[in-house]
C-alpha positions in Angstrom: -189.9 100.8 -176.5 -188.7 102.6 -179.6 -187.3 106.1 -179.5 -190.2 107.3 -181.6 -192.4 107.6 -178.5 -194.9 105.7 -176.6 -198.7 105.1 -176.4 -198.5 105.4 -180.2 -197.8 109.1 -180.1 -194.8 110.7 -181.9 -192.3 112.7 -179.9 -193.7 116.2 -179.0 -193.0 119.7 -180.1 -194.3 122.1 -177.5 -196.3 125.2 -177.9 -196.7 125.9 -174.2 -198.4 129.3 -174.8 -201.4 127.5 -176.2 -202.3 124.5 -174.1 -205.2 122.5 -175.6 -208.5 122.1 -173.7 -209.2 118.8 -171.9 -210.0 116.0 -174.3 -213.7 115.0 -174.0 -214.5 111.4 -173.0 -211.3 110.8 -171.1 -212.3 110.2 -167.4 -208.8 110.4 -166.0 -206.8 112.6 -168.3 -206.6 115.5 -170.7 -204.4 115.8 -173.8 -201.6 118.3 -174.2 -201.7 119.0 -177.9 -198.6 120.8 -179.2 -199.1 122.0 -182.8 -199.3 118.9 -185.0 -198.0 116.4 -182.5 -198.8 115.4 -179.0 -197.4 113.5 -176.0 -199.7 111.0 -174.5 -202.1 112.2 -171.9 -201.6 114.5 -168.9 -203.1 114.3 -165.5 -206.4 116.0 -164.7 -206.4 119.7 -164.1 -205.8 120.6 -160.5 -208.2 122.7 -158.4 -207.4 126.4 -158.1 -206.0 126.1 -154.6 -203.6 123.4 -155.8 -202.4 125.1 -158.9 -201.5 128.4 -157.4 -197.7 127.9 -157.8 -198.1 129.2 -161.3 -197.2 132.8 -160.4 -194.7 135.0 -162.3 -191.3 133.4 -161.8 -187.8 134.5 -161.1 -184.8 132.7 -162.5 -183.3 129.8 -160.6 -180.5 131.1 -158.4 -179.1 127.8 -157.1 -177.0 125.3 -159.1 -179.5 122.5 -158.3 -183.3 122.6 -158.9 -185.7 120.1 -157.4 -189.0 119.9 -159.2 -192.1 118.0 -158.0 -195.6 118.3 -156.5 -196.0 121.0 -153.8 -199.7 121.1 -153.1 -198.5 120.5 -149.5 -194.9 120.3 -148.4 -193.4 117.5 -150.4 -191.3 115.6 -147.9 -189.5 113.5 -150.5 -188.1 116.7 -152.2 -187.5 118.4 -148.9 -185.4 115.6 -147.4 -183.3 115.8 -150.6 -183.0 119.5 -150.3 -181.9 119.3 -146.7 -179.3 116.7 -147.5 -177.9 118.7 -150.3 -177.7 121.9 -148.4 -176.2 120.3 -145.3 -173.4 119.3 -147.7 -173.1 122.9 -148.9 -174.9 122.5 -152.2 -177.6 125.2 -152.6 -180.8 124.1 -154.3 -184.2 125.6 -155.3 -187.6 124.0 -154.9 -190.1 124.3 -157.8 -193.7 123.2 -157.4 -195.1 121.3 -160.4 -198.7 120.6 -159.5 -200.2 120.3 -163.0 -199.6 120.9 -166.7 -200.6 124.6 -166.3 -197.4 125.1 -164.4 -195.3 124.1 -167.4 -194.7 127.6 -168.9 -193.6 129.2 -165.7 -191.2 126.3 -164.9 -189.7 126.6 -168.4 -189.1 130.3 -168.0 -187.5 129.9 -164.6 -185.3 126.9 -165.3 -184.1 128.1 -168.7 -183.3 131.6 -167.6 -179.6 132.4 -167.2 -177.8 131.4 -165.2 -179.3 128.0 -165.7 -179.1 125.4 -162.9 -176.4 122.8 -163.6 -178.7 119.9 -162.3 -182.5 119.5 -162.5 -184.0 116.7 -160.5 -187.5 115.7 -161.4 -189.9 113.8 -159.1 -191.3 110.7 -160.9 -193.0 109.2 -157.9 -196.6 109.3 -159.1 -197.1 107.2 -162.1 -200.2 109.0 -163.2 -198.2 112.2 -163.4 -195.4 110.7 -165.4 -196.3 112.2 -168.7 -196.5 115.7 -167.1 -193.0 115.3 -165.8 -191.6 113.8 -169.0 -193.2 116.6 -171.0 -191.2 119.1 -168.9 -188.0 117.2 -169.6 -188.6 117.3 -173.3 -189.6 120.9 -173.3 -186.5 121.9 -171.3 -184.2 120.5 -174.0 -186.3 122.1 -176.7 -185.9 125.5 -174.9 -182.1 125.0 -174.8 -181.5 123.7 -171.2 -177.9 122.6 -171.1 -177.6 121.0 -167.7 -178.0 117.5 -166.4 -181.5 116.2 -165.9 -182.1 113.3 -163.5 -185.3 111.8 -162.1 -186.3 109.7 -159.1 -189.1 108.3 -157.2 -191.1 105.1 -157.1 -192.0 105.0 -160.8 -188.6 106.0 -162.0 -186.9 103.5 -159.8 -188.6 100.6 -161.5 -189.0 101.9 -165.0 -185.4 103.2 -165.3 -184.5 101.1 -168.3 -187.6 102.1 -170.4 -187.3 105.8 -169.4 -183.6 106.1 -170.3 -184.3 104.2 -173.5 -187.2 106.3 -174.6 -186.2 109.7 -173.3 -182.7 110.9 -174.3 -183.6 114.2 -172.5 -183.0 112.3 -169.2 -179.4 111.8 -168.3 -179.8 109.6 -165.2 -182.2 108.1 -162.7 -181.6 108.2 -158.9 -183.2 105.0 -157.6 -185.1 104.3 -154.4 -184.2 106.5 -151.4 -181.9 108.9 -153.1 -180.5 111.4 -150.5 -176.9 110.0 -150.8 -177.1 109.2 -154.5 -178.3 112.7 -155.5 -175.7 114.3 -153.3 -172.9 112.4 -155.1 -174.5 113.0 -158.5 -174.6 116.8 -157.7 -171.0 116.8 -156.7 -170.0 115.1 -159.9 -172.1 117.3 -162.1 -170.9 120.5 -160.4 -167.3 119.5 -160.6 -167.4 119.1 -164.4 -166.0 121.8 -166.7 -168.5 123.0 -169.3 -167.6 120.5 -172.0 -165.4 117.5 -170.9 -166.1 113.9 -171.8 -168.8 111.9 -169.9 -167.9 111.3 -166.3 -167.8 107.8 -164.8 -171.4 107.6 -163.6 -170.9 103.9 -162.7 -168.9 105.1 -159.7 -172.0 106.6 -158.2 -173.9 103.9 -156.4 -177.7 103.8 -156.6 -178.3 105.4 -160.0 -179.2 104.3 -163.6 -177.3 106.0 -166.4 -176.3 105.5 -170.1 -173.2 103.5 -170.7 -170.6 104.4 -173.4 -172.7 102.5 -175.9 -175.8 104.6 -174.9 -177.5 101.6 -173.4 -179.2 102.1 -170.0 -177.1 100.7 -167.2 -177.2 100.3 -163.4 -174.5 101.3 -161.0 -174.0 99.2 -157.9 -176.9 99.2 -155.5 -176.8 101.5 -152.5 -178.3 100.6 -149.1 -180.9 103.0 -147.8 -179.8 105.7 -145.4 -180.1 105.3 -141.7 -183.1 107.6 -140.8 -181.3 109.1 -137.8 -178.5 110.2 -140.0 -180.7 112.4 -142.3 -181.2 116.1 -141.6 -184.8 117.1 -140.9 -186.6 118.2 -144.1 -186.3 121.6 -145.5 -189.2 123.9 -144.4 -188.9 126.9 -146.7 -192.1 128.6 -147.8 -195.4 129.3 -145.9 -197.0 126.7 -143.7 -200.6 125.5 -144.4 -203.0 126.1 -141.5 -206.4 125.1 -140.3 -208.3 127.6 -138.2 -205.1 129.5 -137.5 -203.2 126.3 -136.4 -200.1 125.8 -138.5 -199.7 122.4 -140.2 -196.5 120.4 -140.9 -196.2 117.0 -142.7 -193.8 114.6 -141.0 -192.6 111.0 -141.1 -191.7 108.7 -138.2 -190.7 105.8 -140.4 -190.2 104.6 -144.0 -191.7 101.5 -145.5 -194.4 99.2 -144.3 -194.6 95.8 -142.8 -197.5 94.8 -145.1 -197.2 93.0 -148.4 -200.1 94.3 -150.4 -199.9 93.1 -154.0 -200.9 96.5 -155.5 -198.8 98.8 -153.4 -195.8 100.5 -155.1 -194.5 101.7 -151.7 -194.2 98.2 -150.2 -192.6 97.0 -153.5 -190.0 99.8 -153.4 -188.9 99.1 -149.9 -189.0 95.3 -150.5 -186.6 95.8 -153.4 -184.3 98.5 -151.9 -184.0 97.0 -148.4 -185.5 93.5 -148.3 -184.2 92.8 -144.8 -185.5 96.0 -143.3 -188.6 97.0 -145.2 -190.1 99.1 -142.3 -187.5 101.4 -140.7 -188.3 103.6 -137.7 -187.0 106.9 -136.5 -186.1 107.2 -132.9 -189.0 108.7 -130.9 -186.7 111.3 -129.3 -185.7 112.5 -132.8 -189.3 112.8 -133.8 -190.2 114.7 -130.7 -187.2 117.0 -131.1 -188.3 117.9 -134.7 -191.9 118.5 -133.5 -190.7 120.7 -130.7 -188.5 122.7 -133.1 -191.3 123.1 -135.6 -193.6 124.4 -132.9 -190.9 126.8 -131.5 -189.9 128.2 -134.9 -193.0 128.0 -137.0 -195.8 127.7 -134.5 -196.8 124.3 -135.7 -199.7 122.7 -133.8 -200.9 120.1 -136.3 -198.5 117.3 -137.4 -199.7 115.1 -140.3 -197.6 111.9 -140.4 -197.2 110.6 -143.9 -195.8 107.2 -142.7 -197.2 104.5 -144.9 -198.1 102.8 -141.7 -197.5 104.6 -138.3 -197.8 101.3 -136.3 -196.0 98.0 -135.9 -197.3 94.5 -136.5 -197.5 93.5 -132.9 -199.8 95.2 -130.4 -197.2 95.3 -127.6 -194.6 96.9 -129.9 -197.0 99.5 -131.1 -198.2 100.4 -127.6 -194.6 100.7 -126.3 -193.6 103.0 -129.2 -196.7 105.2 -128.8 -196.1 105.5 -125.1 -192.4 106.3 -125.6 -193.4 109.0 -128.1 -195.9 110.5 -125.7 -193.3 110.6 -123.0 -190.7 112.2 -125.3 -193.2 114.9 -126.3 -194.1 115.7 -122.8 -190.4 115.9 -121.9 -190.0 118.5 -124.7 -192.8 120.6 -123.2 -194.9 121.0 -126.4 -198.0 123.0 -125.9 -201.3 121.6 -127.2 -200.8 119.8 -130.5 -202.8 117.4 -132.8 -201.7 114.6 -135.0 -202.9 112.7 -138.1 -201.7 109.1 -138.9 -202.4 106.1 -141.0 -203.1 102.5 -139.9 -204.1 99.1 -141.1 -207.3 97.6 -139.5 -205.2 95.0 -137.6 -203.3 97.8 -135.9 -206.4 99.1 -134.1 -206.6 98.2 -130.4 -208.3 100.2 -127.7 -205.0 100.6 -125.8 -203.0 101.8 -128.8 -205.6 104.2 -130.2 -206.7 105.5 -126.8 -203.0 106.3 -126.0 -202.7 108.0 -129.4 -205.7 110.1 -128.6 -204.8 111.0 -125.0 -201.0 111.2 -125.2 -200.2 112.0 -128.9 -203.1 114.2 -129.9 -204.7 112.0 -132.5 -207.5 113.8 -134.3 -207.7 111.9 -137.6 -206.9 108.4 -138.6 -206.7 107.2 -142.2 -207.7 103.6 -142.0 -206.5 101.3 -144.9 -209.7 99.4 -145.4 -209.3 98.9 -149.2 -212.0 96.1 -149.3 -214.6 94.8 -146.9 -214.8 91.5 -148.7 -212.7 88.4 -148.3 -212.2 88.2 -152.1 -210.9 91.8 -152.2 -208.6 91.3 -149.3 -207.2 88.2 -151.0 -206.7 89.8 -154.4 -205.0 92.8 -152.8 -202.7 90.7 -150.6 -203.9 92.6 -147.5 -203.0 89.9 -145.1 -206.1 90.5 -142.9 -209.5 89.0 -142.7 -212.4 91.1 -144.2 -214.0 91.4 -140.7 -211.0 93.3 -139.4 -212.2 96.5 -141.0 -215.6 96.3 -139.4 -214.1 95.6 -136.0 -211.6 98.4 -136.3 -214.2 101.0 -137.3 -216.5 100.0 -134.5 -213.7 100.4 -132.0 -212.6 103.8 -133.4 -216.2 105.0 -133.3 -216.5 104.1 -129.6 -213.3 106.0 -129.0 -214.8 109.1 -130.7 -212.1 109.3 -133.3 -212.4 110.8 -136.8 -211.7 108.2 -139.4 -211.6 108.3 -143.2 -211.0 105.4 -145.6 -211.0 104.4 -149.3 -212.4 101.3 -150.9 -210.8 99.7 -154.0 -214.0 98.1 -155.2 -213.0 97.4 -158.8 -210.1 94.9 -158.9 -209.1 92.1 -161.3 -211.3 89.5 -159.5 -214.2 91.7 -158.3 -217.8 90.6 -158.9 -221.0 92.5 -158.6 -221.7 90.7 -155.4 -218.4 92.0 -153.9 -219.1 95.5 -155.2 -222.5 95.6 -153.6 -221.1 94.3 -150.3 -218.6 97.1 -150.4 -221.3 99.6 -150.9 -223.2 98.2 -147.9 -220.1 98.6 -145.8 -219.6 102.2 -147.0 -223.2 103.1 -146.3 -223.1 101.4 -142.9 -220.1 103.6 -141.9 -221.3 106.6 -143.8 -220.5 109.1 -141.0 -216.8 108.7 -142.0 -215.5 110.4 -145.2 -214.8 107.8 -147.8 -214.2 107.3 -151.5 -214.1 104.3 -153.9 -212.4 103.5 -157.2 -210.3 100.9 -159.1 -207.1 99.2 -158.2 -204.4 100.5 -160.5 -201.3 98.7 -161.8 -198.1 100.3 -160.6 -194.6 99.6 -161.8 -192.9 96.7 -160.0 -195.9 95.4 -158.1 -196.9 91.8 -157.8 -200.4 92.6 -159.1 -198.9 94.0 -162.3 -196.7 90.9 -162.7 -199.7 88.7 -162.2 -201.8 90.4 -164.9 -198.9 90.5 -167.3 -198.4 86.8 -166.8 -202.1 86.2 -167.4 -202.1 88.4 -170.5 -204.7 90.8 -169.0 -202.5 93.9 -168.6 -202.8 96.3 -171.6 -200.9 99.5 -172.4 -197.2 100.1 -171.6 -194.9 100.9 -168.7 -196.3 104.5 -168.4 -199.9 103.4 -167.9 -201.1 99.8 -167.7 -204.8 99.1 -167.6 -206.9 95.9 -167.5 -210.5 94.8 -167.9 -212.6 93.6 -165.1 -213.1 89.8 -164.6 -216.4 89.6 -166.6 -218.0 91.6 -169.4 -220.8 92.4 -167.0 -218.4 93.8 -164.4 -216.4 95.7 -167.0 -219.6 97.4 -168.1 -220.5 98.3 -164.5 -217.0 99.8 -164.1 -217.2 101.9 -167.2 -220.6 103.3 -166.3 -219.4 104.0 -162.7 -216.4 105.9 -163.9 -218.4 108.0 -166.3 -221.1 108.9 -163.7 -218.9 109.2 -160.6 -215.8 110.9 -162.1 -216.8 114.4 -161.0 -217.7 113.2 -157.4 -214.7 110.9 -156.8 -211.8 111.8 -159.0 -211.9 115.3 -160.4 -209.9 118.1 -158.9 -213.0 119.3 -157.0 -214.1 115.8 -155.9 -216.7 116.2 -153.2 -215.9 112.8 -151.7 -212.4 114.2 -150.9 -213.5 117.7 -150.1 -215.7 116.4 -147.2 -212.6 115.1 -145.5 -211.4 118.7 -145.2 -214.8 119.9 -143.9 -214.8 117.2 -141.2 -211.2 118.0 -140.4 -212.0 121.7 -139.8 -214.8 120.7 -137.4 -212.4 118.2 -135.6 -209.7 120.9 -135.3 -212.3 123.3 -133.8 -213.4 120.6 -131.4 -209.9 119.8 -130.3 -208.4 123.3 -130.0 -211.5 125.4 -129.1 -213.7 123.2 -126.9 -215.2 126.2 -125.1 -216.6 127.7 -128.4 -217.2 124.4 -130.2 -220.8 123.6 -131.1 -221.7 119.9 -131.1 -224.1 120.6 -133.8 -221.2 121.1 -136.2 -220.0 117.6 -135.7 -223.4 116.2 -136.3 -223.8 118.3 -139.4 -220.4 117.1 -140.8 -221.3 113.5 -140.1 -224.7 113.9 -141.8 -223.1 115.4 -144.9 -220.9 112.3 -145.2 -223.8 109.9 -144.5 -225.9 111.5 -147.3 -223.1 111.4 -149.8 -222.3 107.7 -148.9 -225.9 106.7 -149.2 -226.3 108.5 -152.5 -223.1 106.9 -153.8 -224.2 103.5 -152.8 -227.6 104.0 -154.3 -226.0 105.2 -157.6 -223.8 102.1 -157.8 -226.9 99.9 -157.2 -228.7 101.6 -160.0 -225.7 100.9 -162.3 -225.7 97.2 -161.3 -229.5 96.9 -161.8 -229.3 98.6 -165.2 -226.6 96.2 -166.4 -228.3 93.1 -164.9 -231.6 94.1 -166.5 -229.9 93.3 -169.8 -230.6 96.8 -171.1 -228.9 97.2 -174.5 -225.5 98.9 -174.6 -227.1 101.6 -176.8 -229.1 102.7 -173.8 -226.0 103.4 -171.7 -225.4 107.0 -172.7 -228.9 108.1 -171.7 -228.7 106.1 -168.5 -225.3 107.8 -167.6 -226.7 111.2 -168.4 -229.8 110.6 -166.1 -227.7 109.2 -163.3 -225.0 111.9 -163.6 -227.6 114.6 -163.4 -229.0 113.1 -160.2 -225.5 112.8 -158.7 -224.7 116.4 -159.6 -227.9 117.7 -157.9 -227.1 115.8 -154.7 -223.5 117.0 -154.8 -224.5 120.6 -155.3 -226.8 120.5 -152.2 -224.1 118.8 -150.0 -221.3 121.1 -151.3 -223.3 124.2 -150.5 -224.1 123.0 -147.0 -220.4 122.0 -146.5 -219.3 125.5 -147.5 -221.9 127.0 -145.1 -220.7 124.8 -142.3 -217.0 125.7 -142.9 -217.8 129.4 -142.9 -219.9 129.2 -139.8 -217.0 127.5 -138.0 -214.5 130.1 -139.2 -216.7 133.1 -138.3 -217.6 131.7 -134.9 -214.0 131.2 -134.0 -212.8 134.3 -135.9 -210.1 132.1 -137.6 -209.5 131.1 -141.2 -208.0 128.1 -143.1 -205.5 127.9 -145.9 -204.7 124.2 -146.6 -202.7 125.0 -149.7 -200.9 128.4 -149.3 -199.6 130.3 -152.2 -195.9 129.6 -152.9 -193.4 131.5 -155.0 -191.6 130.0 -157.9 -189.1 128.8 -156.8 -190.4 128.3 -153.2 -189.2 131.2 -151.1 -186.8 130.5 -148.3 -187.9 131.2 -144.8 -191.4 131.2 -143.4 -194.1 133.2 -145.3 -196.6 135.2 -143.3 -200.2 134.2 -143.1 -203.3 135.6 -141.5 -204.8 133.5 -138.7 -208.0 135.6 -138.5 -211.2 136.0 -140.5 -212.1 139.5 -141.3 -215.2 140.6 -139.5 -217.2 140.8 -142.7 -216.0 137.5 -144.2 
């Protein structure tokens, strides 16, 4: 890419005091217009609860600033923070949850004394332009320090990013705890204005060579998980009905080889012989026990890409060992949330998770209920596995949620309708559906580039569906379902939280739990699933009736109005259900607590209780 910009936009000049309104007609993004010039598109606006980090800031006090999403505790940043501070390097954490956070971040990071090193999270490709906008604006505001970036996207797009954005000084690739530590040591050891240091001596980074060309230092093996300090836990904890929540990991990587997954690709590239690395169960139990003792944590959300192992006997042995380790630590009642592939689900493993490890919610990686979809996505499972797994989990009485990637490069209307039948048949479980996206480094992107079907550039690739008919269906579905499925207030996602509140009440407060709450939560999901499936069928029927394209706007308006009416009814009932649960128990929820800028050290207070008049 040329240095003049990307996506056809010139380089930006920022007027952060006057952000532009969202651009009409863009289903996934809003433009940040800055005077006479603009930088690409920025991610959708975040809901109010997720954007509350934009409070009056105070200057950065530490020499290193870590910047990234903090809707919940960002474990990737917090492992980096813990590794730096164990080495005696103080760092501040800054939440960056959306473009509205840009002014407060600029004020904090450019105030004197400026941090010497700013590390930006470039994990989420759809947020890349937000993050790059911050890097550009920092330089325009006079930031003098070193700016590095890291994460999945940056690890693969290092050459393009360093070529297009002179504001970036380096990229820390793959799992960067050790690389960032060495980079921080080198940056902090420099005098204010010496010549460029020998970045090539720091393994695991990308940098600019003496001729300004992007270059790679030697590769660095990933860290042994047992050698890492536990993640930094500064700031207030989220809580559900007064029960404090903490995200955790028990492993890194995944044994799967899905063609669309940037996570599997990252670990395949960084550690090909050990793509799925496990923490020792005693170390996991010890961290959980400390969190419960020091923070009162009772709900542990595991963000492992896959909590389980490919063989049933190995998974069962690990789960039993974890249950035994937790019992030995004497934890009081606790609940867990994990992710699994359909082929991981057996009665013994999931029953043990429920009875010994407190499983209250399982995210099941269904992705597609059709054989074509499983093949295109490289799932490595038969389509019937999802049906079998869901039936088994239902018999165990476990709360499950799942997503369907119904629009993929090979999808047909027949496969789409089959996925809708599956979603409706399992409507009691919260679910969502959308398109398979093309992420940096993935086999699916490589395939579509080879076929000449990928359009765009490294920041945001896109593609057309397999036939004009299917592409038209996709475009109509995105226009009609954006509010329900993808907006910051998406009801399809919100109902996961409603159901979670009910399950937490059932688990922790059985004496006061009302079974009607569970039936009400399931009914809300069934109604939304049925309405979504009916809406998609209407779209397919409209397209297959050979209605002229000129009729599409009126059709979308009519369908969207019907969808919004259904959503309004379900949303109101979900709110009423949540309030009834909270008032009955006299407890409240805060799934995204307010955080200072930067995030305050220590544990912030929160109220467990609902006011009597709430």
